[in-house]
LOMARMAR-312421 format. One record per residue: residue number from 1; residue in three letters; z negated, y negated, x of N, C-alpha, C, CB in turn. Coordinates in nm, 4 decimals, padded with zeros to 6 digits. Atoms other than C-alpha are relative to their C-alpha. Glycine has a CB too. Layout:
<atoms>
{atom NUM 'ALA' {Z Y X} {Z Y X} {Z Y X} {Z Y X}}
...
</atoms>
This chain:
<atoms>
{atom 1 'MET' {00.0000 00.1172 00.0849} {00.0000 00.0000 00.0000} {00.0000 -00.1231 00.0892} {-00.1218 00.0000 -00.0965}}
{atom 2 'ASP' {-00.0069 00.1254 -00.0736} {00.0774 -00.3508 00.1201} {-00.1391 -00.0617 00.0097} {00.0984 -00.0980 -00.0675}}
{atom 3 'SER' {00.1355 00.0529 -00.0184} {-00.2373 -00.5079 00.2678} {-00.0212 -00.1294 -00.0787} {-00.0273 -00.0245 00.1486}}
{atom 4 'GLY' {00.0118 00.1218 00.0811} {-00.1654 -00.8389 00.0903} {-00.0298 00.0327 -00.1449} {00.1276 -00.0828 00.0089}}
{atom 5 'LEU' {00.0227 -00.0428 00.1369} {-00.1509 -00.6622 -00.2448} {-00.1410 00.0558 -00.0157} {00.1039 00.1044 -00.0415}}
{atom 6 'LEU' {00.1351 -00.0567 00.0033} {-00.4700 -00.4682 -00.1665} {-00.1044 -00.1115 00.0002} {-00.0223 00.0947 00.1204}}
{atom 7 'GLN' {00.0941 00.1116 -00.0061} {-00.6477 -00.7921 -00.0777} {-00.0016 -00.0751 -00.1334} {00.0367 -00.0959 00.1156}}
{atom 8 'ALA' {-00.0067 00.0693 00.1285} {-00.5279 -00.9556 -00.4012} {-00.0741 00.0794 -00.1073} {00.1466 -00.0226 -00.0418}}
{atom 9 'ILE' {00.0697 -00.0836 00.0977} {-00.6567 -00.6619 -00.6057} {-00.1507 -00.0123 00.0199} {00.0445 00.1479 00.0122}}
{atom 10 'LYS' {00.1432 00.0115 -00.0270} {-00.9947 -00.6811 -00.4363} {-00.0525 -00.1356 -00.0439} {-00.0287 00.0220 00.1487}}
{atom 11 'LYS' {00.0430 00.1329 00.0428} {-01.0151 -01.0576 -00.4981} {-00.0051 -00.0076 -00.1519} {00.0940 -00.1081 00.0557}}
{atom 12 'GLY' {00.0007 -00.0015 00.1460} {-00.9220 -01.0053 -00.8618} {-00.1174 00.0767 -00.0547} {00.1280 00.0590 -00.0527}}
{atom 13 'ASP' {00.1140 -00.0800 00.0436} {-01.1846 -00.7347 -00.8991} {-00.1302 -00.0769 00.0194} {-00.0049 00.1330 00.0764}}
{atom 14 'LEU' {00.1203 00.0772 -00.0278} {-01.4474 -00.9559 -00.7387} {-00.0124 -00.1147 -00.0997} {00.0018 -00.0538 00.1446}}
{atom 15 'SER' {00.0007 00.1100 00.0949} {-01.3500 -01.2477 -00.9598} {-00.0422 00.0482 -00.1382} {00.1376 -00.0657 -00.0064}}
{atom 16 'ARG' {00.0349 -00.0576 00.1300} {-01.3743 -01.0297 -01.2709} {-00.1475 00.0390 -00.0023} {00.0887 00.1228 -00.0311}}
{atom 17 'PHE' {00.1395 -00.0393 -00.0104} {-01.7095 -00.8923 -01.1535} {-00.0916 -00.1221 -00.0128} {-00.0253 00.0725 00.1332}}
{atom 18 'VAL' {00.0807 00.1224 00.0044} {-01.8471 -01.2438 -01.1001} {00.0027 -00.0594 -00.1403} {00.0513 -00.1035 00.1031}}
{atom 19 'GLU' {-00.0114 00.0538 00.1350} {-01.7159 -01.3611 -01.4379} {-00.0859 00.0796 -00.0982} {00.1461 00.0006 -00.0451}}
{atom 20 'GLU' {00.0810 -00.0836 00.0887} {-01.8786 -01.0663 -01.6159} {-00.1490 -00.0210 00.0249} {00.0358 00.1477 00.0186}}
{atom 21 'ALA' {00.1407 00.0228 -00.0331} {-02.2079 -01.1241 -01.4324} {-00.0469 -00.1343 -00.0557} {-00.0211 00.0049 00.1527}}
{atom 22 'VAL' {00.0345 00.1321 00.0537} {-02.2062 -01.4921 -01.5301} {-00.0121 00.0072 -00.1518} {00.1061 -00.1057 00.0407}}
{atom 23 'ASN' {00.0055 -00.0134 00.1459} {-02.1300 -01.4036 -01.8928} {-00.1263 00.0720 -00.0448} {00.1227 00.0746 -00.0510}}
{atom 24 'ARG' {00.1233 -00.0712 00.0351} {-02.4193 -01.1555 -01.8991} {-00.1214 -00.0916 00.0138} {-00.0175 00.1246 00.0888}}
{atom 25 'GLU' {00.1136 00.0898 -00.0207} {-02.6583 -01.4166 -01.7594} {-00.0033 -00.1089 -00.1063} {00.0061 -00.0628 00.1396}}
{atom 26 'ILE' {-00.0057 00.0999 00.1070} {-02.5410 -01.6763 -02.0120} {-00.0521 00.0604 -00.1295} {00.1444 -00.0527 -00.0191}}
{atom 27 'LEU' {00.0477 -00.0676 00.1208} {-02.6001 -01.4270 -02.2928} {-00.1515 00.0199 00.0051} {00.0708 00.1357 -00.0173}}
{atom 28 'ARG' {00.1457 -00.0181 -00.0131} {-02.9490 -01.3453 -02.1602} {-00.0738 -00.1314 -00.0239} {-00.0352 00.0555 00.1397}}
{atom 29 'GLU' {00.0632 00.1314 00.0165} {-03.0335 -01.7163 -02.1458} {00.0040 -00.0435 -00.1461} {00.0695 -00.1054 00.0887}}
{atom 30 'MET' {-00.0103 00.0329 00.1423} {-02.9087 -01.7668 -02.5012} {-00.1008 00.0784 -00.0813} {00.1409 00.0275 -00.0514}}
{atom 31 'VAL' {00.0964 -00.0834 00.0716} {-03.1211 -01.4764 -02.6235} {-00.1410 -00.0530 00.0227} {00.0104 00.1478 00.0454}}
{atom 32 'ARG' {00.1335 00.0554 -00.0288} {-03.4288 -01.6205 -02.4481} {-00.0228 -00.1288 -00.0781} {-00.0166 -00.0263 00.1513}}
{atom 33 'ASP' {00.0126 00.1260 00.0738} {-03.3624 -01.9616 -02.6064} {-00.0237 00.0247 -00.1487} {00.1255 -00.0856 00.0192}}
{atom 34 'VAL' {00.0151 -00.0304 00.1426} {-03.3250 -01.8156 -02.9558} {-00.1367 00.0616 -00.0263} {00.1118 00.0952 -00.0479}}
{atom 35 'GLN' {00.1318 -00.0616 00.0180} {-03.6364 -01.6018 -02.9145} {-00.1102 -00.1048 00.0082} {-00.0233 00.1094 00.1055}}
{atom 36 'ALA' {00.1013 00.1047 -00.0142} {-03.8384 -01.9027 -02.7974} {00.0012 -00.0927 -00.1212} {00.0234 -00.0807 00.1291}}
{atom 37 'ARG' {-00.0133 00.0896 00.1146} {-03.7053 -02.1195 -03.0790} {-00.0556 00.0631 -00.1280} {00.1465 -00.0381 -00.0200}}
{atom 38 'ASN' {00.0427 -00.0690 00.1219} {-03.7944 -01.8566 -03.3397} {-00.1347 00.0692 00.0133} {00.1031 00.1008 -00.0395}}
{atom 39 'ALA' {00.1263 -00.0703 -00.0250} {-04.1263 -01.7409 -03.1937} {-00.1023 -00.0231 -00.1109} {-00.0584 -00.0441 00.1330}}
{atom 40 'GLN' {00.0984 00.0319 00.1033} {-04.3276 -01.9139 -03.4662} {00.0548 00.0160 -00.1414} {-00.0496 -00.1408 00.0188}}
{atom 41 'ALA' {-00.0629 -00.0121 00.1315} {-04.0860 -01.8422 -03.7506} {-00.0552 00.1197 -00.0767} {00.1520 00.0127 00.0145}}
{atom 42 'ASP' {00.0442 -00.1072 00.0887} {-04.1836 -01.6287 -04.0470} {00.1057 00.1106 00.0012} {-00.0243 -00.0533 -00.1454}}
{atom 43 'PRO' {-00.0978 -00.1094 -00.0066} {-04.0161 -01.2869 -03.9992} {00.0690 00.0276 -00.1341} {-00.0684 00.1263 00.0479}}
{atom 44 'ASP' {-00.0607 -00.0233 00.1311} {-03.9601 -01.2475 -04.3754} {00.1053 -00.1056 -00.0311} {-00.1073 00.0009 -00.1093}}
{atom 45 'MET' {-00.0961 00.1071 00.0231} {-03.7874 -01.5854 -04.3931} {00.1264 00.0235 00.0833} {-00.0624 -00.1371 00.0338}}
{atom 46 'LEU' {-00.1152 -00.0282 -00.0855} {-03.5635 -01.4943 -04.0982} {00.0833 00.1145 -00.0567} {-00.0460 00.0336 00.1425}}
{atom 47 'GLU' {-00.0704 -00.1144 00.0595} {-03.4772 -01.1634 -04.2620} {00.0814 -00.0441 -00.1214} {-00.1002 00.1104 -00.0404}}
{atom 48 'ARG' {-00.0726 00.0504 00.1181} {-03.3825 -01.3435 -04.5866} {00.1214 -00.0823 00.0415} {-00.0933 -00.0852 -00.0886}}
{atom 49 'LEU' {-00.1119 00.0811 -00.0482} {-03.1656 -01.5923 -04.3978} {00.1135 00.0873 00.0527} {-00.0471 -00.0958 00.1093}}
{atom 50 'ILE' {-00.1003 -00.0910 -00.0557} {-02.9872 -01.3137 -04.2127} {00.0710 00.0748 -00.1121} {-00.0651 00.0999 00.0983}}
{atom 51 'GLU' {-00.0597 -00.0730 00.1116} {-02.9323 -01.1143 -04.5310} {00.0910 -00.0889 -00.0837} {-00.1088 00.0594 -00.0878}}
{atom 52 'ASP' {-00.0835 00.0940 00.0760} {-02.7998 -01.4218 -04.7140} {00.1328 -00.0257 00.0713} {-00.0748 -00.1330 -00.0216}}
{atom 53 'GLU' {-00.1221 00.0268 -00.0767} {-02.5511 -01.4958 -04.4353} {00.0903 00.1225 00.0061} {-00.0352 -00.0454 00.1416}}
{atom 54 'LEU' {-00.0800 -00.1228 00.0002} {-02.4408 -01.1331 -04.4144} {00.0675 00.0222 -00.1351} {-00.0878 00.1205 00.0351}}
{atom 55 'ALA' {-00.0575 -00.0158 00.1332} {-02.3884 -01.1209 -04.7901} {00.1184 -00.0944 -00.0182} {-00.1064 -00.0258 -00.1083}}
{atom 56 'GLU' {-00.1098 00.0969 00.0095} {-02.1742 -01.4353 -04.7726} {00.1202 00.0459 00.0819} {-00.0463 -00.1388 00.0476}}
{atom 57 'ALA' {-00.1094 -00.0466 -00.0862} {-01.9694 -01.2970 -04.4831} {00.0696 00.1207 -00.0617} {-00.0528 00.0356 00.1403}}
{atom 58 'ARG' {-00.0585 -00.1193 00.0613} {-01.9193 -00.9659 -04.6605} {00.0831 -00.0355 -00.1236} {-00.1102 00.0995 -00.0380}}
{atom 59 'SER' {-00.0706 00.0351 00.1232} {-01.8117 -01.1337 -04.9847} {00.1327 -00.0683 00.0271} {-00.0863 -00.0894 -00.0858}}
{atom 60 'THR' {-00.1245 00.0722 -00.0294} {-01.5420 -01.3391 -04.8132} {00.0877 00.0715 00.1020} {-00.0318 -00.1386 00.0502}}
{atom 61 'PHE' {-00.0737 -00.0655 -00.1084} {-01.4297 -01.0965 -04.5440} {00.1392 00.0434 -00.0434} {-00.0773 00.1202 00.0506}}
{atom 62 'TRP' {-00.1296 -00.0534 00.0412} {-01.1489 -00.9299 -04.7392} {00.0811 -00.1005 -00.0800} {-00.0191 00.1256 -00.0812}}
{atom 63 'THR' {-00.0738 00.0992 00.0786} {-01.0553 -01.2390 -04.9402} {00.0553 -00.1121 00.0867} {-00.0893 -00.0583 -00.1078}}
{atom 64 'SER' {-00.0466 00.1067 -00.0886} {-01.0023 -01.4726 -04.6424} {00.1367 00.0349 00.0557} {-00.1002 -00.0240 00.1147}}
{atom 65 'ASP' {-00.1301 -00.0191 -00.0666} {-00.6574 -01.5240 -04.4961} {-00.0287 00.0266 00.1467} {00.0953 -00.1259 -00.0181}}
{atom 66 'ARG' {00.0378 -00.0411 -00.1356} {-00.7023 -01.3324 -04.1706} {00.1197 00.0063 00.0934} {-00.0688 00.1351 -00.0035}}
{atom 67 'HIS' {-00.1190 -00.0005 -00.0878} {-00.3617 -01.4079 -04.0134} {-00.0133 -00.0999 00.1084} {00.1261 -00.0278 -00.0780}}
</atoms>
């Protein structure tokens, strides 16, 4: 294999690896922020909010123009 091509593949793999690692860390930070923000929230209220939003999403999922 051409050494230039091999080097490009390795750089691409490293770039992809770094991007995935950054995305994972961003997600972890978002989860920590949401957990901290909701630490004092009433679990029953949160459950109702989630269920209400899921019901709305389910009711419009097949009726929305998804093109």
